[in-house]
Structure formats: structure tokens, C-alpha cells
Backbone bond lengths (Angstrom), bond angles and torsions (degrees), N, CA, C in turn:
res aa  C-N    CA-C-N  psi(-1)  N-CA   C-N-CA  omega(-1)  CA-C   N-CA-C  phi
1 M - - - 1.460 - - 1.519 110.15 -
2 T 1.309 116.55 145.09 1.453 120.50 175.39 1.517 109.55 -82.81
3 R 1.312 114.73 174.99 1.458 118.87 -175.96 1.517 113.95 -68.38
4 H 1.322 118.18 -37.25 1.461 120.76 -173.76 1.519 112.91 -63.90
5 P 1.327 121.22 -47.60 1.462 118.94 177.07 1.526 113.02 -62.19
6 V 1.335 116.62 -36.33 1.465 119.30 178.24 1.518 110.07 -65.61
7 R 1.338 116.58 -43.07 1.466 119.64 178.75 1.526 110.58 -64.09
8 N 1.327 117.39 -43.21 1.462 120.61 179.30 1.521 111.02 -62.66
9 L 1.331 117.10 -41.45 1.464 120.65 178.35 1.521 110.30 -63.78
10 T 1.339 116.81 -41.75 1.463 120.71 179.65 1.520 110.98 -63.75
11 V 1.316 117.47 -43.45 1.470 120.71 178.73 1.525 110.54 -64.30
12 A 1.327 116.75 -42.99 1.466 119.83 179.69 1.520 111.34 -63.59
13 L 1.322 116.84 -41.87 1.462 120.12 179.45 1.526 111.15 -67.92
14 A 1.322 117.59 -37.86 1.461 120.36 177.81 1.525 110.95 -64.62
15 L 1.318 116.76 -41.47 1.472 119.78 177.58 1.523 111.17 -65.59
16 A 1.322 116.45 -40.21 1.464 119.22 178.08 1.519 111.02 -64.74
17 A 1.324 116.80 -38.49 1.465 119.93 178.95 1.523 111.17 -66.61
18 C 1.324 117.27 -35.91 1.464 119.96 177.53 1.525 111.61 -69.61
19 A 1.311 116.87 -33.32 1.461 120.50 -178.65 1.522 111.96 -81.97
20 L 1.316 117.20 -15.26 1.461 120.92 -175.77 1.530 113.66 -56.24
21 P 1.333 120.08 -48.74 1.466 118.10 -179.96 1.517 113.32 -62.38
22 A 1.344 117.05 -35.82 1.459 119.51 -179.44 1.517 111.14 -67.59
23 V 1.320 116.92 -38.11 1.458 120.16 -179.31 1.513 110.56 -77.10
24 A 1.297 117.11 -43.75 1.456 121.04 -171.58 1.521 112.47 -85.11
25 G 1.299 117.36 -51.90 1.447 119.68 179.22 1.503 113.99 85.59
26 D 1.297 119.95 -23.25 1.455 121.53 -176.67 1.522 109.15 -119.14
27 M 1.314 116.01 100.32 1.460 120.58 -173.59 1.521 112.95 -71.58
28 N 1.319 118.33 -28.15 1.474 119.11 177.90 1.518 110.90 -61.89
29 N 1.303 116.96 -48.85 1.460 120.51 179.38 1.526 110.72 -65.26
30 A 1.327 116.84 -39.09 1.461 120.30 179.47 1.527 110.41 -62.92
31 L 1.320 116.37 -45.35 1.460 120.07 -179.15 1.529 111.02 -65.58
32 G 1.318 116.66 -44.56 1.469 119.72 179.13 1.517 112.54 -63.02
33 G 1.328 116.95 -44.99 1.460 120.47 178.78 1.514 112.11 -64.87
34 A 1.337 116.47 -37.59 1.467 120.28 179.94 1.519 111.34 -68.01
35 L 1.328 116.51 -49.11 1.468 119.28 -179.65 1.523 111.41 -64.32
36 G 1.320 116.09 -42.18 1.465 119.51 177.97 1.508 112.37 -63.82
37 G 1.332 116.68 -41.14 1.457 120.78 179.53 1.518 112.41 -63.38
38 V 1.330 116.45 -43.56 1.468 120.34 179.60 1.526 110.48 -65.57
39 A 1.341 116.06 -46.86 1.469 119.12 -179.50 1.525 111.11 -62.42
40 G 1.322 116.32 -44.28 1.461 119.89 179.64 1.515 112.64 -63.72
41 A 1.333 116.29 -40.86 1.458 119.89 179.40 1.525 110.99 -67.06
42 A 1.322 116.73 -37.67 1.463 119.86 179.53 1.523 110.96 -66.01
43 V 1.318 116.99 -46.99 1.468 120.42 179.47 1.523 110.43 -66.85
44 G 1.320 116.70 -45.47 1.461 120.25 179.49 1.514 112.46 -62.55
45 G 1.336 116.99 -38.43 1.462 120.58 178.25 1.515 112.08 -66.65
46 A 1.336 116.35 -37.66 1.463 119.85 178.63 1.520 111.49 -67.98
47 L 1.318 116.86 -34.58 1.465 120.41 -177.24 1.522 113.44 -88.59
48 G 1.333 117.14 -35.87 1.457 118.78 -172.39 1.505 116.36 -135.12
49 G 1.322 118.19 21.95 1.456 120.25 177.26 1.515 113.09 67.85
50 S 1.321 115.09 -148.23 1.458 121.34 -175.44 1.530 112.16 -64.47
51 T 1.317 116.66 -44.19 1.469 120.02 179.17 1.522 110.83 -65.75
52 G 1.316 116.69 -41.44 1.463 120.42 177.02 1.508 112.25 -62.65
53 A 1.335 116.44 -35.50 1.461 120.00 178.76 1.519 111.05 -65.41
54 V 1.327 116.76 -41.09 1.466 120.10 179.21 1.526 110.13 -64.64
55 I 1.320 116.38 -46.15 1.477 119.88 179.02 1.520 110.05 -64.12
56 G 1.329 116.82 -43.49 1.463 120.40 178.63 1.512 112.21 -63.35
57 G 1.334 117.50 -39.87 1.462 120.55 177.52 1.515 112.13 -63.18
58 A 1.329 116.17 -37.69 1.468 120.15 177.97 1.520 110.89 -68.24
59 V 1.313 116.72 -48.04 1.475 120.04 -179.12 1.524 110.33 -64.61
60 G 1.332 116.40 -44.39 1.458 119.78 -179.92 1.516 113.14 -65.53
61 G 1.324 117.47 -41.40 1.467 120.25 178.32 1.519 112.08 -62.85
62 G 1.333 116.36 -41.70 1.462 119.87 176.99 1.511 112.09 -65.91
63 A 1.333 116.66 -42.68 1.462 120.38 -179.92 1.523 111.05 -65.71
64 G 1.327 117.19 -41.35 1.465 120.02 178.19 1.512 112.10 -64.11
65 G 1.324 116.65 -39.54 1.465 119.82 176.36 1.517 111.99 -65.46
66 A 1.319 116.98 -35.69 1.470 120.86 179.91 1.517 111.27 -68.12
67 V 1.321 116.85 -40.43 1.459 120.71 -176.39 1.521 111.70 -67.29
68 T 1.321 117.29 -37.04 1.458 120.00 -173.18 1.527 114.05 -95.00
69 S 1.308 118.73 -3.26 1.468 120.34 -175.60 1.517 111.22 -96.50
70 N 1.326 114.91 160.28 1.463 119.21 174.27 1.534 109.06 -94.57
71 R 1.301 116.07 -176.90 1.462 120.97 -173.54 1.523 112.41 -60.58
72 R 1.298 117.17 -39.95 1.471 120.51 -177.30 1.523 112.32 -71.55
73 E 1.322 117.37 -25.27 1.463 121.60 -174.39 1.518 113.55 -100.23
74 R 1.320 117.85 -14.12 1.462 121.21 -164.04 1.520 114.25 -57.38
75 T 1.309 118.79 -50.29 1.467 120.53 -176.17 1.523 111.27 -60.47
76 G 1.309 116.77 -46.95 1.462 119.96 179.80 1.510 112.60 -65.54
77 A 1.342 116.90 -38.22 1.462 120.18 179.91 1.523 111.17 -66.43
78 I 1.322 117.55 -37.52 1.465 120.59 178.98 1.521 110.28 -66.68
79 I 1.316 116.06 -50.33 1.468 119.76 -178.22 1.528 110.81 -64.18
80 G 1.330 116.42 -46.56 1.464 120.22 -179.61 1.520 112.13 -63.86
81 G 1.339 116.78 -42.97 1.462 120.06 178.85 1.516 112.12 -63.59
82 A 1.322 116.49 -39.38 1.463 120.12 179.70 1.522 111.15 -68.03
83 L 1.321 116.87 -47.55 1.466 119.36 179.51 1.524 111.54 -64.02
84 G 1.323 116.18 -45.59 1.454 120.13 -179.51 1.516 112.71 -66.63
85 G 1.326 117.23 -41.87 1.462 120.43 179.81 1.513 112.46 -63.86
86 G 1.321 117.38 -43.91 1.465 120.88 178.26 1.515 112.19 -67.07
87 A 1.325 116.87 -45.90 1.465 120.37 -178.81 1.528 111.08 -67.17
88 G 1.333 116.16 -40.90 1.459 119.64 178.92 1.521 112.13 -64.13
89 T 1.327 115.72 -39.85 1.461 119.32 178.04 1.518 111.08 -63.90
90 A 1.317 116.71 -45.39 1.466 120.50 -179.89 1.525 111.19 -62.36
91 A 1.329 116.97 -45.13 1.464 120.26 179.98 1.521 110.96 -65.99
92 G 1.317 116.16 -41.98 1.461 119.81 179.13 1.517 112.59 -65.12
93 N 1.323 116.67 -40.50 1.470 120.52 176.70 1.522 110.63 -59.73
94 A 1.319 116.59 -41.57 1.462 120.67 -177.87 1.526 111.39 -67.86
95 M 1.334 117.07 -34.89 1.462 119.93 -175.99 1.521 113.40 -91.68
96 G 1.328 117.10 -34.53 1.461 118.14 -171.72 1.504 115.46 -138.81
97 G 1.312 118.59 22.55 1.462 120.59 177.52 1.515 112.43 67.78
98 R 1.318 115.31 -150.03 1.468 120.72 -175.37 1.529 111.90 -63.94
99 T 1.326 117.72 -44.25 1.468 120.49 178.97 1.518 110.79 -65.15
100 G 1.309 117.34 -42.14 1.462 120.52 176.22 1.513 111.91 -61.59
101 G 1.326 116.62 -36.43 1.459 120.49 176.99 1.512 112.14 -63.45
102 L 1.319 117.06 -40.21 1.471 120.35 178.55 1.523 111.24 -67.13
103 I 1.331 116.08 -42.13 1.470 119.76 178.23 1.526 109.66 -65.11
104 G 1.324 116.58 -43.38 1.466 120.13 178.03 1.509 112.65 -63.13
105 A 1.333 116.52 -38.45 1.464 120.06 177.99 1.519 110.93 -63.26
106 G 1.326 116.33 -40.81 1.464 119.93 178.80 1.511 112.38 -65.03
107 L 1.328 115.66 -49.03 1.466 118.94 -179.23 1.523 112.02 -66.73
108 G 1.321 116.02 -45.62 1.464 119.21 -178.55 1.518 112.57 -67.10
109 G 1.334 116.75 -45.36 1.465 119.87 179.23 1.516 112.24 -63.05
110 G 1.328 116.26 -41.68 1.465 120.03 179.21 1.512 112.67 -66.07
111 A 1.319 116.46 -48.57 1.464 119.65 -179.70 1.521 111.29 -65.18
112 G 1.325 116.97 -41.91 1.459 120.00 -179.64 1.516 112.99 -64.82
113 A 1.338 116.84 -43.80 1.466 120.03 -179.72 1.522 111.22 -65.54
114 A 1.327 116.63 -41.79 1.463 119.51 -179.68 1.522 111.59 -67.72
115 L 1.317 115.97 -45.87 1.462 119.34 -179.16 1.528 111.12 -66.46
116 G 1.321 116.54 -44.23 1.467 120.09 177.89 1.516 112.41 -62.64
117 G 1.331 116.47 -39.42 1.467 119.93 177.57 1.514 112.11 -63.62
118 N 1.325 116.39 -40.87 1.468 119.55 178.58 1.519 111.86 -65.84
119 V 1.320 117.22 -42.06 1.466 120.31 178.65 1.514 110.07 -63.22
120 S 1.321 116.50 -44.48 1.460 120.33 -179.90 1.528 111.53 -63.54
121 R 1.326 116.87 -42.13 1.469 120.82 179.61 1.520 110.51 -64.72
122 N 1.327 117.72 -44.17 1.463 120.73 179.61 1.521 111.33 -62.94
123 N 1.319 117.15 -40.49 1.463 119.86 177.15 1.514 111.48 -65.49
124 S 1.311 117.04 -36.15 1.456 120.62 178.93 1.524 111.11 -64.77
125 Y 1.339 116.60 -42.91 1.465 119.70 178.16 1.526 111.21 -67.48
126 D 1.327 117.15 -35.44 1.458 119.62 176.36 1.520 110.91 -63.24
127 D 1.328 117.04 -39.74 1.469 120.29 177.19 1.519 110.70 -62.80
128 D 1.331 116.74 -41.15 1.461 119.70 178.20 1.519 110.84 -60.27
129 R 1.317 116.99 -45.25 1.460 120.03 -179.25 1.515 111.41 -65.58
130 R 1.324 116.60 -36.65 1.457 120.44 -177.27 1.528 111.05 -67.92
131 Y 1.321 116.85 -43.32 1.457 119.50 -173.32 1.518 113.94 -89.92
132 Y 1.323 118.05 -24.04 1.459 119.35 -174.28 1.513 113.70 -115.69
133 N 1.291 119.18 7.77 1.450 121.75 179.93 1.532 110.54 -84.88
134 G 1.297 115.58 73.91 1.462 120.33 177.62 1.517 113.28 89.54
135 N 1.306 119.18 -25.14 1.456 120.66 -178.89 1.518 112.28 -75.34
136 Y 1.312 116.65 -24.72 1.461 119.91 -177.33 1.518 111.35 -63.14
137 K 1.322 116.16 -43.17 1.461 119.24 -177.98 1.532 111.65 -69.49
138 R 1.302 117.00 -31.43 1.462 119.52 -179.81 1.519 112.51 -71.25
139 K 1.318 117.17 -24.23 1.458 119.55 -178.11 1.519 112.23 -77.02
140 K 1.327 117.22 -21.54 1.465 119.60 -179.63 1.529 109.71 -72.69
141 H 1.301 114.74 153.21 1.467 119.61 177.65 1.515 109.38 -72.48
142 K 1.307 114.87 135.19 1.454 119.24 178.21 1.524 108.44 -92.50
143 H 1.305 115.35 133.44 1.468 120.06 178.89 1.537 108.67 -98.47
144 H 1.316 114.59 115.30 1.468 119.39 179.74 1.516 108.05 -101.30
145 H 1.306 115.50 134.18 1.459 120.30 176.78 1.526 107.86 -99.45
146 H 1.294 115.39 121.46 1.459 120.20 -178.76 1.520 108.36 -104.07
147 D 1.314 116.21 129.90 1.474 121.52 177.00 1.525 107.73 -96.28
148 D 1.299 116.96 83.27 1.473 120.26 179.33 1.492 112.48 -103.16
């Protein structure tokens, strides 16, 4: 690769990393998905080449999102981390080889886990409001005292 594509990739990745907290909002999930995605892509790449790196990035991103999320966020963080880690690894491999794949796995896994965790958490709170906003008390049996 020549210098210009590498510089452009570095600038794009730096901008994406700066925008990550604003988009995701949850740094724990982002960090877990990123670290898991990079580790998974590295192990997968060592064992199975480019395809192994993509699979490893997906598994690692999902696992990292699962470890760092709470109960309300877990499902979304796993799915988002897996999708982001796999897609980031594939895109990074295409643009920058093995190193690009690792960077892509980190960015994709982190962004996916954080975004998925936030969506899952917001949906969980919406469910709470829907089912317990006044309807909970109406479902209980009312005890009437009759003065007969």
C-alpha cells in the first residue's frame, strides 16, 4: 500500500473513534466489544486466515459486549458486538490487510456492542413503562369490605 491510502484510513479510523462515544454513549460496552473484537480477530486470523479473522472478530465482539453489559443491555450488546466485530474485520481486511482487520474489529465491535446495548436498554425501559405504568395496580385483586 502507498502512503496516501494508509493515511486516509488512519484519519477515518481516528474520526470514527472520536465519534464513538457520542454515538454509543456506553463506554463499558464499547471497550468490551472493541477488546473482544480485536482479540477474536487476532486469534481467528492466526488459526484460519482472513475468514477465521472475520469469524473471530464476530465471536470476540459479541463476547466482549456480553462481559461488560448489564442485564438490560446484554442481548443487544452481544448481537451488536458480533455484527460490528465481523463487519469491521472484513472491511478492515479489505482496506488494510491484517492490521486493518484488527483495527476494524476493534472499531466495529466497540461501536456495535455500545449501540446494541443502548437499543436493548431503551427497549427494556419502554417495556417497563408499558406494563407497569398504572396497569400493574389494576391487575391486582381489589379487596372490598362489605358492612352487612
